[in-house]
N, C-alpha and C positions, 0 to 999 in steps of 0.2 A: 504494500500500500504506500509505504514511504517513497519507493522508487517511482511509482505512478504519479504521485503528487509532485515529486521533484522533477519528473519529466515534463509534466504539464506546466509547471512554473517556469522551467527553462524555455519551453516553447513560447510562452507569453513574453518573456524577457527578450528573446531573440527576435520575435516578430515585431516587438515594439521598437527595437533598435534599428531594424531594417527599414521600417516605415519612416524613420527620421532621417535616413541617409538617402534622400532623393537626389537625383542628378540636378546640378545647377545649370540653368540655361543661360548662355552668354549671348547677348545680342550683338551682331556684327553690323557695322555701319560702313557706308561708302559714300563718296561724293557723286552726286548726280547732276553736276553743272555742265552746261553746254557752252562751248566758246562762242563768242559773239563776233562774227567777222565784221571788220570795219574797212578802212582804206587799205589798199594793197600797196606794197612798197616795191616798185619796179626795179630799183637798182640792186636788189638782192636776188632777183629772179633766177640768175645764172649761178648762184652759189648754193652749196650744200652745207648743212649744219648737223653736228652731233650733239646730243644732250647728255651730259654726264652729271649724275648726282654726286655731291660731296657731302661728307658728314663731319661735323665737329663734335656732335653729341650723339652717342649711340641710341639714346632713348627714342629718337625719331626714326630709327630703323627697325622698330618693333611695332606690333599692332596695338599697343596700349594707347588708350585715350587719356592724355594727361590733363590734370586740372590743378588749380591752385585755390586754396581757401584759407585766408589768413596767411600764416607762415608755412602751412602744410602744402607740399607739392608732391602729388602722388597720382595714381591712375585709377579709373573706375574699375571696380571688381567684376561687374556683370555686363559691361559694354566695352567693345573694342572695334578698331578699324578692320575692315576686310583685308586690306593690304597696308603696309607701313606708309606714313605720311610722305616720306621722300619719294616713294613710287607713285603715289597719287598726284603729287605736284608735277613730277616728270611727265606723267601721262597727260595731265591737263595742258602743260606747255606744248607738248608734242601735238596734241589734238588741235590746240589753238593755232599753231603755226601751219599745220596742214590745212585747216579750214580757211585760213586767210590766203592760202596759196602764195606764201611769202617767199619760200625757197624752192630751189630745184629738187632738193631732197632733204628730208628731216629724219635722221637716224638716231638710234639709241647707242649708248656707250658700249653695248655688247658686240656691236658690229665691228668687223675688221676693215671695212671699207674706209678709204681716205676721204675726208671732207675738207671743205675750205675753212669752216669755223667750228669752234667748240663752245658750247654754252655750259658753264659749270653752275650748278644750283646747290646752295647750302641752306638748310633750315637752321635759323638761329633760335626762333621761338615758335611754338605751335601748340597752344593749350587753351583751355577755358578757365576763366577767373570767376569765382563766385564771391559776391559781396552779400550784404544783408538780405535784400529781396530781389536781386538781379544777378545776371552773369553776362560776360562778354567774351568773345573769341579774340585771341591775340595771335597774330601771324607775322613773323619777321623772316624775310628771305633775302639772302645775298646772292647776286649773280655776277659771274665774270664772263665776258665775251672775249675769246682768244682767237687770233688768226693762226691757223695751223701751218701756214707757209714759213713764218719766222718765229712762231711761238710767242708772238707779241700780244700783250694784254691791250685790247682795244677799248674796253669799257668795263667798269665795275659799278654796281649800283645796289643799294640796300633798300628794300621795300618793307615798310612797317604799316600794319593795319590793326585796328582795334574796333570791333563791331559788336554792338549790343545784341544779345540773343533774345528771341521772342519768348522762349520759355526757359525756366530756370532748371534745366535738366540736360542730360547728354544730347537728346534730340535737338534742343535749342542750339547747342554748339555745332552740331552737324549742319543745320540749316544756315547758320552764320558763316561757317567755313565754305559752304557751297557758294555763297554770294562773294566771299573774299577771293575764291579761286578765279571767278570770272573777272573781277576787278584787277587782280594781279596779272592775269593773262593779257588783258587789254593794255594795262600800263607798261608791262614788259615790252610789248611790241612797239608801243608809241614812244617810249622813252629810251629804250636801248637800241632798237634797230632802225627807227625812223631817221635818226640823225647820222647814220653811217654814210 
């Protein structure tokens, strides 16, 4: 009788433990922004460009969605990017340059083909900041434009953006970053390439 009672009690304990250990669902986010074609830059039409992402901080080469609240800087436990931010930005720039029909060819760093120019992209800041009842997205990106003929730095520019989020949660940050990606893509072409 004691064994039966002990067996039943063990079953209840084990079944209770297993019901508490449910799988945690992590929500993946991606940027759904589309580049906005504006004026074409005819003097670059015969040139090709390679887009090479650079990193100074490894945190932006992970899928973590970083945020700051007070002095705490960490990432969301149940939300993450589908791909690392550096890859999202590289893809956005590549799509924008292709949509504008700016260059003869727009290639990624993985290609072995020789190009006329290289665009280096470095993420300096890319996170959401939470204050009392609001949040905003912070994005700072540095770009270097290099001539591959003589390895000469043609231009360097730092873009800094700070945009209020519509909602005070990770989804609000994603929507704000979508808008910032379009603004960045347009400003990149208008300020870096237009004056070459």
